[in-house]
Backbone as CSV, one residue per row, in Angstrom:
resi,resn,N_x,N_y,N_z,CA_x,CA_y,CA_z,C_x,C_y,C_z
1,MET,-1.504,32.050,41.604,-2.793,31.972,40.925,-2.660,31.245,39.579
2,ILE,-1.638,31.671,38.808,-1.436,31.051,37.489,-1.027,29.593,37.665
3,ASN,-0.155,29.331,38.674,0.258,27.943,38.919,-0.935,27.068,39.303
4,ALA,-1.857,27.614,40.093,-3.041,26.852,40.496,-3.924,26.555,39.288
5,LEU,-4.117,27.530,38.417,-4.922,27.317,37.194,-4.258,26.283,36.298
6,TRP,-2.923,26.378,36.183,-2.193,25.429,35.341,-2.337,24.004,35.895
7,ARG,-2.203,23.851,37.227,-2.380,22.526,37.844,-3.795,21.979,37.617
8,GLN,-4.792,22.854,37.735,-6.175,22.422,37.513,-6.395,22.009,36.051
9,ALA,-5.809,22.768,35.131,-5.950,22.430,33.711,-5.301,21.085,33.407
10,LEU,-4.102,20.853,33.975,-3.420,19.570,33.761,-4.200,18.419,34.391
11,ALA,-4.764,18.664,35.581,-5.577,17.621,36.228,-6.800,17.300,35.385
12,GLY,-7.441,18.336,34.822,-8.607,18.120,33.957,-8.241,17.360,32.697
13,LEU,-7.072,17.686,32.107,-6.628,16.984,30.903,-6.303,15.523,31.199
14,ARG,-5.674,15.284,32.368,-5.383,13.896,32.757,-6.682,13.100,32.944
15,LEU,-7.643,13.730,33.605,-8.934,13.058,33.812,-9.619,12.777,32.477
16,LEU,-9.559,13.734,31.561,-10.147,13.533,30.233,-9.475,12.375,29.507
17,LEU,-8.145,12.325,29.582,-7.405,11.254,28.922,-7.748,9.893,29.524
18,VAL,-7.763,9.811,30.844,-8.092,8.540,31.515,-9.528,8.120,31.193
19,ALA,-10.470,9.068,31.265,-11.874,8.747,30.974,-12.035,8.297,29.528
20,THR,-11.325,8.945,28.613,-11.405,8.559,27.196,-10.885,7.142,27.001
21,LEU,-9.759,6.828,27.636,-9.191,5.488,27.484,-10.079,4.418,28.124
22,VAL,-10.586,4.709,29.329,-11.390,3.709,30.036,-12.772,3.568,29.416
23,LEU,-13.483,4.701,29.245,-14.870,4.644,28.790,-15.008,4.616,27.268
24,GLY,-14.026,5.133,26.565,-14.122,5.188,25.104,-13.412,4.069,24.383
25,VAL,-12.449,3.423,25.076,-11.685,2.353,24.425,-11.820,1.033,25.195
26,ALA,-11.392,1.037,26.464,-11.340,-0.221,27.225,-12.723,-0.828,27.441
27,TYR,-13.701,-0.031,27.869,-15.035,-0.581,28.144,-15.708,-1.108,26.874
28,PRO,-15.776,-0.331,25.771,-16.378,-0.894,24.549,-15.652,-2.146,24.055
29,LEU,-14.321,-2.169,24.195,-13.563,-3.344,23.777,-13.908,-4.554,24.648
30,ALA,-14.077,-4.327,25.958,-14.450,-5.416,26.865,-15.839,-5.954,26.537
31,VAL,-16.798,-5.062,26.260,-18.155,-5.493,25.915,-18.137,-6.255,24.597
32,TRP,-17.420,-5.732,23.601,-17.333,-6.405,22.309,-16.691,-7.785,22.474
33,SER,-15.647,-7.874,23.294,-14.981,-9.163,23.517,-15.922,-10.164,24.176
34,ALA,-16.737,-9.675,25.111,-17.685,-10.575,25.782,-18.703,-11.131,24.800
35,THR,-19.091,-10.341,23.805,-20.088,-10.811,22.836,-19.513,-11.828,21.865
36,ARG,-18.214,-11.974,21.821,-17.586,-12.969,20.943,-17.510,-14.334,21.623
37,MET,-17.893,-14.407,22.889,-17.827,-15.680,23.607,-18.832,-16.668,23.013
38,PRO,-18.516,-17.958,23.061,-19.456,-18.967,22.545,-20.819,-18.850,23.226
39,GLY,-21.852,-18.911,22.435,-23.205,-18.828,22.963,-23.781,-17.422,22.977
40,LEU,-22.942,-16.409,22.876,-23.430,-15.026,22.899,-23.357,-14.345,21.537
41,HIS,-22.545,-14.901,20.644,-22.281,-14.226,19.370,-23.541,-13.939,18.565
42,ASP,-24.400,-14.961,18.379,-25.592,-14.770,17.545,-26.541,-13.736,18.133
43,ASN,-26.766,-13.785,19.441,-27.663,-12.815,20.068,-27.090,-11.408,20.037
44,ALA,-25.785,-11.273,20.175,-25.160,-9.955,20.204,-25.249,-9.259,18.856
45,ASP,-25.338,-10.013,17.792,-25.411,-9.418,16.455,-26.838,-9.235,15.968
46,GLY,-27.804,-9.274,16.857,-29.183,-9.000,16.475,-29.942,-10.211,15.984
47,SER,-29.468,-11.418,16.289,-30.136,-12.652,15.869,-30.422,-12.652,14.370
48,GLN,-29.386,-12.349,13.611,-29.518,-12.254,12.162,-29.800,-13.615,11.537
49,ILE,-30.605,-13.595,10.479,-30.871,-14.801,9.698,-30.046,-14.685,8.428
50,MET,-29.138,-15.648,8.239,-28.237,-15.623,7.075,-28.684,-16.667,6.056
51,VAL,-28.695,-16.253,4.784,-28.959,-17.167,3.680,-27.912,-16.901,2.612
52,ASP,-27.135,-17.915,2.296,-26.064,-17.798,1.305,-25.126,-16.637,1.616
53,GLY,-24.798,-16.467,2.901,-23.858,-15.430,3.303,-24.441,-14.033,3.392
54,LEU,-25.726,-13.890,3.130,-26.374,-12.578,3.197,-27.360,-12.533,4.357
55,VAL,-27.440,-11.386,5.018,-28.417,-11.201,6.089,-29.767,-10.909,5.445
56,VAL,-30.771,-11.747,5.754,-32.101,-11.573,5.159,-33.136,-11.120,6.178
57,GLY,-32.721,-10.971,7.428,-33.659,-10.522,8.449,-33.148,-10.861,9.830
58,SER,-33.995,-10.649,10.799,-33.684,-10.977,12.187,-34.811,-11.836,12.736
59,SER,-34.450,-12.843,13.516,-35.474,-13.703,14.092,-36.256,-12.981,15.182
60,LEU,-35.828,-11.777,15.560,-36.510,-11.001,16.588,-37.483,-9.979,16.018
61,VAL,-37.467,-9.800,14.695,-38.292,-8.762,14.073,-39.174,-9.391,13.000
62,GLY,-40.451,-9.104,13.070,-41.384,-9.587,12.066,-41.946,-8.422,11.268
63,VAL,-41.632,-8.384,9.997,-42.181,-7.372,9.099,-43.047,-8.107,8.092
64,ASP,-44.309,-7.728,8.004,-45.240,-8.459,7.147,-44.793,-8.373,5.687
65,PRO,-44.585,-9.513,5.029,-44.119,-9.495,3.639,-45.224,-9.056,2.683
66,ILE,-44.806,-8.412,1.617,-45.748,-7.947,0.590,-45.550,-8.808,-0.654
67,PRO,-46.550,-9.578,-1.058,-46.387,-10.415,-2.252,-46.424,-9.557,-3.517
68,ALA,-45.655,-9.969,-4.520,-45.675,-9.251,-5.796,-47.053,-9.354,-6.442
69,ASP,-47.689,-10.519,-6.281,-49.028,-10.745,-6.808,-49.922,-11.204,-5.653
70,PRO,-50.789,-10.333,-5.140,-51.626,-10.720,-3.998,-52.475,-11.962,-4.255
71,ALA,-52.773,-12.250,-5.524,-53.564,-13.439,-5.831,-52.733,-14.715,-5.681
72,ARG,-51.404,-14.579,-5.704,-50.515,-15.729,-5.537,-49.526,-15.423,-4.409
73,ASP,-50.057,-15.331,-3.223,-49.292,-14.929,-2.042,-48.630,-16.145,-1.401
74,PRO,-47.276,-16.275,-1.487,-46.606,-17.470,-0.974,-46.143,-17.361,0.477
75,TYR,-46.468,-16.261,1.151,-45.903,-16.003,2.479,-46.871,-16.288,3.616
76,PHE,-46.280,-16.653,4.749,-47.012,-16.623,6.008,-46.959,-15.181,6.493
77,HIS,-48.043,-14.721,7.086,-48.102,-13.324,7.509,-48.061,-13.183,9.020
78,THR,-47.496,-12.064,9.451,-47.396,-11.750,10.869,-48.712,-11.143,11.351
79,ARG,-48.728,-10.794,12.618,-49.877,-10.054,13.152,-49.890,-8.662,12.520
80,PRO,-51.044,-8.021,12.438,-51.080,-6.672,11.863,-50.323,-5.677,12.739
81,ALA,-49.902,-4.579,12.139,-49.170,-3.546,12.870,-50.046,-2.307,13.018
82,ALA,-50.011,-1.713,14.195,-50.801,-0.504,14.444,-50.291,0.669,13.622
83,SER,-49.017,0.600,13.170,-48.441,1.701,12.391,-48.847,1.667,10.926
84,SER,-49.577,0.636,10.508,-49.973,0.520,9.105,-51.148,1.430,8.785
85,GLU,-51.135,1.970,7.568,-52.273,2.784,7.152,-53.394,1.913,6.574
86,TYR,-53.113,0.637,6.350,-54.111,-0.299,5.857,-54.447,-1.299,6.965
87,PRO,-55.590,-1.948,6.881,-55.967,-2.877,7.958,-54.943,-3.975,8.238
88,LEU,-54.374,-4.567,7.181,-53.460,-5.690,7.386,-51.991,-5.328,7.286
89,GLY,-51.661,-4.159,6.869,-50.239,-3.818,6.791,-49.811,-3.548,5.372
90,PRO,-48.542,-3.422,5.163,-47.482,-3.661,6.147,-47.306,-2.471,7.079
91,GLY,-46.731,-2.736,8.233,-46.432,-1.670,9.172,-45.084,-1.050,8.853
92,ASP,-44.781,0.025,9.529,-43.509,0.701,9.370,-42.602,0.294,10.529
93,PRO,-41.538,-0.509,10.276,-40.681,-0.959,11.377,-40.009,0.191,12.118
94,ALA,-39.906,1.354,11.477,-39.286,2.502,12.134,-40.239,3.171,13.110
95,ALA,-41.530,2.855,13.022,-42.529,3.481,13.904,-43.271,2.389,14.653
96,THR,-42.552,1.689,15.504,-43.161,0.578,16.223,-44.015,1.077,17.377
97,GLY,-44.901,0.220,17.818,-45.753,0.554,18.957,-47.166,0.076,18.730
98,GLY,-47.925,0.045,19.791,-49.316,-0.379,19.716,-50.239,0.790,19.411
99,SER,-51.522,0.499,19.286,-52.500,1.540,18.977,-52.935,2.301,20.220
100,ASN,-52.773,1.670,21.389,-53.215,2.236,22.674,-54.728,2.391,22.763
101,TYR,-55.468,1.734,21.880,-56.921,1.735,21.978,-57.347,0.748,23.060
102,GLY,-58.386,1.078,23.792,-58.970,0.138,24.736,-59.765,-0.922,23.994
103,GLY,-60.039,-2.026,24.663,-60.735,-3.142,24.028,-62.125,-2.817,23.520
104,ALA,-62.771,-1.806,24.077,-64.129,-1.444,23.650,-64.147,-0.232,22.732
105,ASN,-62.975,0.216,22.295,-62.913,1.390,21.417,-63.595,1.079,20.089
106,PRO,-64.549,1.918,19.635,-65.267,1.623,18.389,-64.361,1.590,17.160
107,GLU,-63.321,2.430,17.139,-62.404,2.411,15.996,-61.634,1.088,15.945
108,LEU,-61.201,0.613,17.109,-60.492,-0.662,17.149,-61.410,-1.805,16.739
109,LEU,-62.636,-1.807,17.232,-63.578,-2.874,16.885,-63.865,-2.892,15.387
110,ALA,-64.007,-1.704,14.792,-64.241,-1.635,13.344,-63.026,-2.139,12.571
111,LEU,-61.818,-1.781,13.053,-60.589,-2.228,12.400,-60.430,-3.745,12.504
112,VAL,-60.757,-4.300,13.650,-60.687,-5.754,13.838,-61.635,-6.455,12.871
113,GLN,-62.824,-5.916,12.675,-63.782,-6.517,11.739,-63.261,-6.455,10.304
114,LYS,-62.624,-5.334,9.929,-62.032,-5.219,8.582,-60.915,-6.245,8.404
115,ARG,-60.083,-6.359,9.429,-58.988,-7.331,9.361,-59.525,-8.753,9.254
116,ARG,-60.539,-9.074,10.050,-61.116,-10.420,10.033,-61.675,-10.752,8.641
117,ALA,-62.376,-9.794,8.040,-62.957,-10.015,6.710,-61.856,-10.180,5.659
118,ALA,-60.798,-9.357,5.741,-59.717,-9.431,4.754,-58.954,-10.752,4.867
119,ILE,-58.689,-11.193,6.088,-57.968,-12.462,6.272,-58.834,-13.639,5.845
120,ALA,-60.117,-13.597,6.175,-61.025,-14.670,5.768,-61.073,-14.775,4.246
121,ALA,-61.101,-13.623,3.557,-61.119,-13.636,2.092,-59.796,-14.162,1.539
122,ARG,-58.681,-13.739,2.124,-57.364,-14.179,1.644,-57.181,-15.677,1.818
123,GLU,-57.660,-16.220,2.950,-57.442,-17.634,3.247,-58.595,-18.528,2.784
124,GLY,-59.690,-17.926,2.333,-60.823,-18.714,1.849,-61.561,-19.451,2.940
125,VAL,-61.744,-18.794,4.090,-62.451,-19.411,5.214,-63.529,-18.455,5.705
126,ALA,-64.391,-18.962,6.578,-65.399,-18.107,7.195,-64.725,-17.193,8.215
127,PRO,-65.207,-15.953,8.385,-64.597,-15.035,9.354,-64.503,-15.610,10.767
128,ALA,-65.427,-16.469,11.148,-65.399,-17.048,12.494,-64.177,-17.937,12.726
129,HIS,-63.530,-18.406,11.654,-62.374,-19.287,11.787,-61.052,-18.535,11.909
130,VAL,-61.097,-17.200,11.833,-59.866,-16.408,11.924,-59.477,-16.256,13.390
131,PRO,-58.258,-16.675,13.774,-57.853,-16.585,15.180,-57.686,-15.139,15.652
132,THR,-57.754,-14.955,16.936,-57.684,-13.618,17.523,-56.378,-12.910,17.212
133,ASP,-55.239,-13.631,17.272,-53.959,-12.952,17.058,-53.800,-12.475,15.619
134,ALA,-54.596,-12.995,14.698,-54.512,-12.554,13.305,-55.093,-11.159,13.103
135,VAL,-55.950,-10.735,14.018,-56.644,-9.454,13.826,-56.267,-8.407,14.869
136,THR,-55.397,-8.758,15.823,-54.985,-7.806,16.854,-53.489,-7.547,16.725
137,ALA,-53.118,-6.279,16.801,-51.710,-5.909,16.670,-50.958,-6.224,17.951
138,SER,-49.682,-6.541,17.804,-48.840,-6.761,18.981,-48.455,-5.414,19.578
139,ALA,-47.921,-5.433,20.783,-47.536,-4.189,21.450,-46.435,-3.460,20.689
140,SER,-45.520,-4.213,20.085,-44.414,-3.575,19.369,-44.759,-3.275,17.920
141,GLY,-45.645,-4.075,17.328,-45.936,-3.919,15.903,-44.975,-4.682,15.017
142,VAL,-43.905,-5.220,15.584,-42.943,-5.993,14.798,-42.688,-7.365,15.429
143,ASP,-43.685,-7.892,16.087,-43.586,-9.212,16.717,-43.491,-10.268,15.616
144,PRO,-42.457,-11.120,15.634,-42.330,-12.134,14.589,-43.159,-13.383,14.845
145,HIS,-43.880,-13.433,15.968,-44.573,-14.656,16.356,-46.076,-14.593,16.107
146,ILE,-46.604,-15.731,15.678,-48.051,-15.914,15.554,-48.407,-17.233,16.243
147,SER,-49.686,-17.446,16.438,-50.120,-18.694,17.058,-50.033,-19.836,16.040
148,PRO,-49.870,-21.072,16.520,-49.909,-22.218,15.600,-51.232,-22.281,14.828
149,GLU,-52.322,-21.797,15.436,-53.627,-21.800,14.757,-53.612,-20.867,13.539
150,TYR,-52.984,-19.694,13.696,-52.912,-18.760,12.569,-52.002,-19.313,11.472
151,ALA,-50.911,-19.978,11.862,-50.032,-20.595,10.867,-50.776,-21.708,10.120
152,ALA,-51.550,-22.523,10.859,-52.306,-23.610,10.226,-53.361,-23.064,9.276
153,LEU,-53.953,-21.913,9.617,-54.951,-21.294,8.739,-54.323,-20.882,7.408
154,GLN,-53.071,-20.429,7.450,-52.401,-19.946,6.239,-51.745,-21.065,5.427
155,ALA,-51.545,-22.226,6.058,-50.820,-23.316,5.401,-51.423,-23.751,4.066
156,PRO,-52.758,-23.947,3.930,-53.287,-24.392,2.635,-52.972,-23.422,1.486
157,ARG,-53.007,-22.119,1.768,-52.673,-21.136,0.721,-51.200,-21.250,0.337
158,VAL,-50.331,-21.381,1.324,-48.899,-21.498,1.041,-48.627,-22.778,0.253
159,VAL,-49.287,-23.870,0.607,-49.145,-25.130,-0.132,-49.580,-24.930,-1.583
160,ARG,-50.731,-24.314,-1.766,-51.278,-24.121,-3.114,-50.375,-23.242,-3.980
161,VAL,-49.866,-22.150,-3.418,-49.090,-21.190,-4.213,-47.657,-21.652,-4.446
162,THR,-47.028,-22.245,-3.441,-45.622,-22.634,-3.566,-45.428,-23.971,-4.253
163,GLY,-46.464,-24.818,-4.224,-46.309,-26.151,-4.790,-45.653,-27.135,-3.847
164,LEU,-45.335,-26.699,-2.634,-44.777,-27.623,-1.639,-45.870,-28.559,-1.144
165,GLY,-45.480,-29.717,-0.661,-46.449,-30.657,-0.135,-47.022,-30.182,1.195
166,GLU,-48.249,-30.584,1.469,-48.900,-30.181,2.719,-48.115,-30.681,3.927
167,ASP,-47.626,-31.929,3.851,-46.856,-32.488,4.966,-45.568,-31.700,5.196
168,GLU,-44.931,-31.261,4.100,-43.683,-30.513,4.233,-43.929,-29.152,4.876
169,VAL,-44.992,-28.474,4.470,-45.303,-27.171,5.056,-45.645,-27.323,6.532
170,ARG,-46.405,-28.339,6.868,-46.735,-28.563,8.279,-45.487,-28.927,9.089
171,ARG,-44.559,-29.653,8.468,-43.301,-29.967,9.148,-42.498,-28.694,9.400
172,LEU,-42.461,-27.788,8.416,-41.735,-26.525,8.588,-42.369,-25.678,9.693
173,ILE,-43.692,-25.683,9.749,-44.379,-24.951,10.827,-43.977,-25.530,12.177
174,ALA,-43.980,-26.861,12.273,-43.628,-27.517,13.541,-42.185,-27.220,13.937
175,GLU,-41.276,-27.166,12.959,-39.867,-26.900,13.240,-39.647,-25.482,13.771
176,HIS,-40.539,-24.569,13.412,-40.368,-23.171,13.823,-41.364,-22.775,14.912
177,THR,-41.896,-23.778,15.587,-42.804,-23.553,16.714,-42.037,-23.778,18.012
178,THR,-42.173,-22.850,18.936,-41.504,-22.956,20.228,-42.513,-22.745,21.353
179,GLY,-42.077,-23.045,22.570,-42.936,-22.841,23.734,-43.696,-24.108,24.072
180,GLY,-44.532,-24.014,25.089,-45.349,-25.161,25.426,-45.652,-25.333,26.887
181,TRP,-44.668,-25.737,27.681,-44.949,-26.072,29.078,-45.369,-24.859,29.887
182,ILE,-44.556,-23.828,29.852,-44.841,-22.645,30.665,-45.315,-21.492,29.792
183,ASP,-44.595,-21.240,28.733,-44.971,-20.122,27.862,-45.850,-20.592,26.708
184,GLU,-46.451,-19.634,26.050,-47.385,-19.903,24.960,-46.648,-20.458,23.750
185,ARG,-47.274,-21.389,23.049,-46.680,-21.919,21.819,-46.840,-20.886,20.704
186,VAL,-45.728,-20.580,20.041,-45.730,-19.572,18.980,-44.902,-20.059,17.796
187,VAL,-45.191,-19.484,16.633,-44.467,-19.796,15.406,-43.731,-18.535,14.969
188,ASN,-42.428,-18.651,14.694,-41.647,-17.516,14.224,-41.841,-17.390,12.717
189,VAL,-42.595,-16.369,12.314,-42.961,-16.204,10.902,-41.754,-15.852,10.041
190,THR,-40.848,-15.027,10.570,-39.679,-14.631,9.785,-38.848,-15.848,9.419
191,GLU,-38.538,-16.687,10.401,-37.757,-17.888,10.139,-38.522,-18.870,9.266
192,LEU,-39.837,-18.969,9.478,-40.660,-19.889,8.699,-40.676,-19.491,7.228
193,ASN,-40.825,-18.206,6.931,-40.839,-17.754,5.539,-39.500,-18.023,4.842
194,VAL,-38.399,-17.853,5.568,-37.093,-18.160,4.994,-37.010,-19.656,4.685
195,ALA,-37.489,-20.490,5.596,-37.452,-21.941,5.382,-38.327,-22.349,4.189
196,VAL,-39.497,-21.745,4.069,-40.390,-22.042,2.934,-39.710,-21.630,1.625
197,HIS,-39.108,-20.462,1.623,-38.428,-19.984,0.417,-37.293,-20.926,0.022
198,GLN,-36.538,-21.405,0.996,-35.432,-22.303,0.695,-35.912,-23.679,0.225
199,ALA,-37.102,-24.084,0.675,-37.622,-25.400,0.313,-38.233,-25.420,-1.082
200,ARG,-38.526,-24.263,-1.645,-39.186,-24.202,-2.959,-38.263,-24.628,-4.083
């Protein structure tokens, strides 16, 4: 009886040791090694955006920037986040997700109207000129992409506040626009804001 228990205990310890080595050491090391392969490194590290050796964000995450002086706002803005307590944000990246409101929900419709009015006032345009993606939250709340139309709407303000030329700002927008043939054309706001900051 004691010999059988001892054999079972040793078998369990051997299994624990093998499982620890395989699943706790060898497998994580193999996955980490695979991420060091050419072409996978940047994606494996969260698509970090580096400026002067410092990580300033991720090209996969859009967090709406807050200007120090709202009257002199130099940033392009993302879509609003459902996690925000204010109509336009900023949202809480730790609490991502959509509002789950239906398209005819009166609270959502009222919020969309508030957002449309606030964006129209910020950009100095009529509310009818505000694109749909500017007033509707993305499913995640941290989508870094906006439509080229929303970027173009914000360009005159960015030109005015930053002092950059209109052609240069439009060139930066074009450089950070992707998609076209099959998927929708979008502008990565996180990367665009970094480029604008570096160009100033």
